[in-house]
N, C-alpha and C positions, 0 to 999 in steps of 0.2 A: 646626829639627829635620827630618831627612829622613823619607821615607815609611816606610822599613823600621823606623826607631826608633819612629815613631808607632804602627805596627802592633804592634810588640813590646809597648809599654805598654798598648795596647788589649786584647791577648790576656791580658797579665798581670792586668789589672784584671778581666777577664771570668772567668778561671779561678782564679787565686790569691786574688782578692778576692771570691769567691762568698760571699754572705750565708749563714752557717750558721744556719738556722732550726731551733732546737731546740724540740721540743714538750715542754714541761715536764710531768712526770708526778708527781702526788701519789697515794700509795696508803696506805690504812690497813692496816698489816701485822700489827697485834696490838692486842687490846683494843677498846674503843669510846670514844666521846666523851660518853656519857650522863652521866658523872661531872661534867662541866662545866656541866650544866644549872643555871641560876640563879647561876652564878659571874659576877662583874663584873670581877674583876681577876686577873691571873696574874703570878707572878714569871717572869722570863726570864733564862736564863744561856746562855753560848755555849762550845762546845768546838771547837777547831780541830785536828783530828788524833787519831791518826795520819792524815796526809793526803798523797795524791799530788798533784803539781802538774804539769799538762801531761804531758810524756813521762817525768817523774821520779816514781819510786815513793816517794821520800822528800823531804819538804819541805826538809830541811836541805841536801840535795844541790843542789836548785834555787837556794836562797838563796846558797850558796857560789859557784855558777857565775855567777849574775847579779852578785853583789857584785864578783867578780874582774873580770868583763868591763867593768863600769862604772868601776871604779877604774883600769883600764888606759887607758881613754879620758880620764879626768879624775880626778886625785887627790881622794879623799874622796867622789866622787859615789856610788860603790858602797856605802859605809858609810851614807850618807844614805838611799839607796834601801832598804837592809836595815831601817833604823829605821822608815821609812814603811810597809814591808811589814807590820810588826807593829802599829804605832800606828793605821793605817787601820782596823783592826778596831773599836776602841773609838770612834774619832773619826768614822768615816764609815759603815762597814757596819752596825753595830748600831743607831745612831740611824735610819738609813734603813729598816731592817727594821721597827723598832718604829713608825715614823711610818706606813708603808703598812699594817702589820697593823692598827693602831688605827683607821685610816681606813675599812677594809673589813670589820671584824669584827662590826659590828652590836651594839656594846655592851660586848664583852669587851675590856678594855684590858690590854696587857702593858707591863712596865717593871721597874725595880728595886723589887720589892714583896716583900721577904723574909718578910713576915707573911701573905702570901696562902696559901690552902690548897694550891694547886697551882702547880707550876713547869713552864714550857715550856723544854726544853733543846734548843737548836739545835746539832746536831753535824755539822760539815762534814768530809767524808771525802775529797773530791776538789775541786780547783779548776783550771779551765782559764783562765789569765789572758788568753788571746787576744792580739791585736795590731791595731794600726792604723797603717799606714805610707803613708797617703795613697792609693797606687794599689792597695793590697791590705789586707784586714782579715780578722780572725777574731774572732767574738764570744767574750766570757768566758762561763763557766757554772760552776755549783756543783752537787755531789751530796752527799747525806747523809741524815740522819734527824732528825725532830723527836719528842722524847719528852715525854710528859706524865706527870709524877710527882707524888706527894704531896710537898710541900716537906719534911715531916719524915720521909719514907721514900723517898729518891731512888733506892734500889737496885731498886725494884720498879715499873716503868712501868705506868701505868694504860692507856696507849695509845701506839702507835708509828706514826708516819707517815713513809714514805720519800719523799724528793724527788730527782728525777733531771732533769738538764738545765735547771735554773733559769737562763735566759739573761740575759746582761748586755751591753747596748749602749745608747747614748743616741740619742734622736731626732735625726736629721740627721747622725749619725756622727761628732760632734766629741769622740770619746772616745779621744784619743791617750794619755791617762794610764791605766796599768794599774788603779790604784785606782778610777778613775771607772767603768771597765767592770765591775769586780767589785762595786762599790757598787750598780750597777743590778741585778745578779743577786740581791742581798739584798733589793732593793726589790720585784722580781718575786715572790720567795719570800714576803715579808711580805704582799703583796697576796693571793696565792693561799691561803696558810695562814689568813689572817684570814677570808677568805670561807668556807673549809672548816670551821674551828672555830666560827665565829660562827653557822652555820646552826642 
């Protein structure tokens, strides 16, 4: 590899591959958390959207574009990707969120607990899938809100917590798979929310 080409890749790694260090922000925007005092279990549900994805205002437009691009490269690859885009939520994101929440919540456990008095609703309104192409990378991140509602009265939140820039990347940077990066964003969110609600 000649010197000019080496220099090009070095500059590309330096600028295009800048580590996007998102400072995650959690903010109680409505109500308070006093209602959860003494509670040991919470039900948890998830809502994905309406949701923007990266530069796309609508998730369906992003899915259509990526599916077509992958199918053009390899027949069926895009369809498989589209299935994983949805199935990763239940198979990867949600278990990771719950695992980290429960680990850091100091006693309050979340999961599928429909008989619990309160339900935690995780509503994702924006996802940056990021990328990792060896010489350049961009972290994933998610934005949205966490609503605490009475399980039998979900229309009236007891408290609302906004979350912005929950970052997703793995230690060492071996997150070439989109699902892996987004999974880590839900892990970070679970840890932070667990600490906040468990206080």
